[in-house]
C-alpha positions in Angstrom: 86.7 105.5 165.5 90.1 107.1 164.9 90.7 109.3 161.9 93.4 107.0 160.7 91.0 104.0 160.7 88.4 106.0 158.8 90.9 107.0 156.1 92.1 103.4 155.8 88.5 102.2 155.3 87.9 104.9 152.7 91.0 103.8 150.8 89.9 100.1 151.0 86.5 101.0 149.6 88.0 103.0 146.7 90.4 100.2 145.8 87.6 97.7 145.9 85.5 99.8 143.6 88.4 100.2 141.2 89.0 96.5 141.1 85.3 95.8 140.6 85.2 98.3 137.7 88.2 96.7 136.1 86.7 93.3 136.4 83.5 94.6 134.7 85.5 96.2 131.9 88.0 93.4 131.3 85.4 90.8 130.0 84.2 93.3 127.4 87.7 94.0 126.2 88.5 90.3 126.2 85.3 89.7 124.3 86.1 92.2 121.6 89.5 90.5 121.1 88.2 87.0 121.8 86.7 84.4 119.5 83.5 86.2 118.5 85.1 89.6 118.2 88.0 88.2 116.1 85.6 86.2 113.9 83.6 89.3 113.2 86.8 91.3 112.5 88.5 88.8 110.2 85.6 87.0 108.7 86.8 84.3 106.3 90.4 85.0 107.4 89.4 83.6 110.8 88.4 80.3 109.3 91.7 80.1 107.3 93.7 80.7 110.4 91.9 77.9 112.3 92.4 75.6 109.3 96.1 76.5 109.2 96.4 75.6 112.9 94.7 72.2 112.3 91.5 73.2 113.9 93.0 74.7 117.0 90.8 77.8 117.4 92.8 79.1 120.5 96.1 79.1 118.5 94.4 80.8 115.6 92.9 83.4 117.9 96.3 84.1 119.5 97.8 84.6 116.0 94.9 86.9 114.9 95.0 88.9 118.2 98.7 89.4 117.7 98.1 90.8 114.1 95.4 93.1 115.5 97.7 94.3 118.2 100.6 94.9 115.8 98.7 96.5 112.9 95.3 97.6 114.3 96.5 101.2 114.7 97.8 101.5 111.2 96.2 104.3 109.3 96.0 104.2 105.5 97.0 107.2 103.5 94.7 107.5 100.4 96.3 108.1 97.0 96.1 111.5 95.4 93.9 111.8 92.3 96.9 111.8 89.9 98.6 108.8 91.6 95.3 106.9 91.7 94.9 107.4 87.9 98.4 106.1 87.3 97.8 103.0 89.4 94.4 102.4 87.7 96.0 102.8 84.2 98.7 100.3 85.2 96.1 97.8 86.4 94.1 98.2 83.2 97.3 97.5 81.2 97.9 94.4 83.2 94.4 93.1 82.5 94.9 93.8 78.8 98.2 92.1 78.8 96.6 89.0 80.2 95.0 88.2 76.8 98.4 87.6 75.2 100.6 86.8 78.2 98.7 85.5 81.2 101.8 84.5 83.3 103.5 87.9 82.8 100.3 89.7 83.6 99.8 87.8 86.8 103.4 88.5 87.9 103.0 92.2 87.2 99.7 92.3 89.0 101.4 90.7 92.1 104.1 93.4 92.0 101.7 96.2 91.4 99.5 95.2 94.4 102.6 95.0 96.7 103.7 98.4 95.5 100.2 99.9 95.9 99.8 98.5 99.5 103.2 100.0 100.4 102.1 103.4 98.9 99.1 103.7 101.1 100.9 102.9 104.3 101.2 99.1 104.7 104.6 97.4 105.2 106.7 97.4 102.1 106.1 94.7 99.5 109.6 93.3 100.1 108.2 92.0 103.4 105.3 90.0 101.9 104.3 88.1 105.1 104.2 91.3 107.2 102.3 93.1 104.4 99.8 90.3 104.2 99.2 90.2 107.9 98.6 94.0 108.0 96.3 93.8 105.1 94.3 91.0 106.7 93.6 93.3 109.7 92.1 96.1 107.5 91.0 94.3 104.3 90.1 90.8 105.7 87.4 90.2 103.1 89.8 90.7 100.1 93.2 89.7 101.3 92.8 86.1 100.1 92.7 87.4 96.6 96.2 88.8 97.0 97.4 85.7 98.7 96.1 83.5 95.8 97.6 85.9 93.2 101.0 85.8 94.9 101.0 82.0 95.0 100.0 81.7 91.3 102.7 84.3 90.4 105.3 82.2 92.2 104.3 79.0 90.4 104.7 80.8 87.1 108.2 82.0 87.8 110.6 80.6 85.3 108.1 80.4 82.5 107.0 76.9 83.2 104.3 75.7 80.7 103.7 72.0 81.4 104.0 72.4 85.2 102.5 75.9 85.3 99.2 77.0 86.6 96.4 76.7 84.1 95.3 79.9 82.4 91.8 79.7 83.9 93.2 79.6 87.4 95.4 82.6 86.7 92.4 84.5 85.3 90.4 83.7 88.5 93.3 84.8 90.7 93.6 88.1 88.9 89.8 88.7 89.1 89.8 87.9 92.8 92.8 90.2 93.5 91.1 93.1 91.7 88.8 93.6 94.7 91.7 94.4 97.0 93.2 96.7 94.3 89.9 98.7 94.2 89.8 99.0 98.0 93.4 100.2 98.2 93.1 102.6 95.3 89.7 104.0 96.3 89.4 107.8 97.1 89.4 108.9 100.7 86.1 108.3 102.4 84.1 111.5 102.7 81.9 112.4 105.6 78.6 110.4 105.4 76.4 113.5 104.8 78.6 114.6 101.9 79.0 111.2 100.4 75.2 110.7 100.5 74.7 113.6 98.1 76.5 111.7 95.3 75.8 108.2 96.3 73.9 107.1 93.2 76.7 108.3 90.9 79.4 106.7 93.1 77.6 103.3 93.3 76.9 103.3 89.6 80.5 104.1 88.7 82.3 101.8 91.0 83.8 98.8 89.3 82.9 100.1 85.8 85.0 101.8 83.1 88.5 100.7 82.1 89.1 98.8 85.3 86.7 96.1 84.2 88.4 92.9 83.1 88.6 92.9 79.3 88.8 89.1 79.0 85.4 88.5 80.6 83.7 88.0 77.1 86.8 86.7 75.4 88.2 84.0 77.6 88.9 81.7 74.7 91.4 84.2 73.3 93.9 83.9 76.1 96.9 81.9 75.1 97.3 78.7 76.9 93.6 78.3 77.8 
């Protein structure tokens, strides 16, 4: 057998092995981005996408895969301590304002969330749809609260009373959106070993203090309810 033929056979074997390896890897990659992978990644957002596409799961998966491709590499920039305190104080003020002026409070909360998302690295709030898509990739469990808040805020534009959203719906939208606010304003995640040292204190403190909704025990005092 000539040297040239031996070399050709070796090249063929190498190419065949490479193709076989790629074929073995591709299904795993496709699976991670396919139906089950996307369902795990997006959770309830997956079901909303399917519903929006009239039950067409393939179309929904193409949309979600495109979101993941576009925004999956986005890295959030946690707020500094002082900046986090300012945002928390503003959110607390929004909640307190709700008692006397629900529509204004909801509109301000919508603007505040858009601003906060931009501050930590998501698309600017002026590009709401892009911002929402990016948030759905990284905060899929809470993005619906922001979507609902934004819709309610838009319905209230113009100060409509008779045709406006009921106070209870505004209250629920604000409560639901608070989960996303807390995620975005949270301190940077520490290494697991370090975080474990103070886990009881952190878990006890999360969601307490001034960020708690002040109307929870006084819903009847909100005007328009």
